[in-house]
C-alpha positions, 0 to 999 in steps of 0.5 A: 609922666616918665619915672626918673629911674628911666634916665639912669641913677645919679649919685654923689660921693665923698671919699677920703681919710682923716688922721689926727694926732695929740702928743705930749713930748720931752722939754714940755713940747706939745704937738697936735694936728693932722691932714685930711684927704679926700676926693668928691664928685657925682656919677651917672651911670647912664648919662641922659638928656631929658631936655637939654643937650647940655646935660651930656657934657661933664655928667660923670665928674671926678675930682683928684684927691686933695689934701689938707695939713694942719699942725699946731705945736707949743713949747714951754721956755724958761723965764716963764716964756711960751712959744707957739706955731700953727702951720697950715697948707690947704688946696687951692680954689677949683677954677671953672669958667661958666659962660651965661647966654641969653635967648637974644644972644643965641636967637633961633639957634635955640630952636635948632637945638630944641625944636619948638622952643625959641627961648631958653626956659629960664631965659638964659642958659649956663655953659661950662667952658672948663670941665669940672674937677681938673684945674685947681689954683695954687695951694694956701700956705700959712704960718702963724707965730705966738710969743708970750711972757708971764710977769708975776708980783705979789697978787698981780699977774700980767701976760704979755703977747705978740701974735704974728699972723701969715708970717710969710706974708703970703697972698693966695688966692681963696675964692675967685670969679668963675663967671667967664667974661672980662672979670674971669678968675678975678680974686674975690677973697685973698689970704690976709697979709701979715698981721702983727698984734701985741697985747697985755692981759692983767689979772689981780 
């Protein structure tokens, strides 16, 4: 039995800054939001091998600082009108290329890398072809708008609203396939297209 400290010390970290604000301005304008920026990764003080030479590849990963911004603004207008807008921009997904090999594909090569073993311990092994923390997809930018109109008649009050999500009809990729092969980088989740939603609420 060998103590883990013999192989070095591994740690994961996150460093970042969050800034938020909430302000009431003139002309009945309210602005709220902020930004979040940071970096994360893992670090091994001494890269080591226990039973797989693949552990030496990318053993010290540090990702760049990535920033998300989100703001919400509302304004009260004459004639019981209200308007609001939400702006957000987020970093794109990390691009990886993970290639999976089975024991049958490599045959005797397993024994060459690990003497005395003829198969992978789990029947397969995954190899990172792209260094983590180095390649990212396009940013996701989204603008949402809301318009509202209040109507009063005696004790009856109605609120008419019109919501437009993803005003610019962006199609940023949110999640993609990181398994290297025929479907590598195929989008799994994409920003929902422009959506228009009218609604009415009646109170009495």
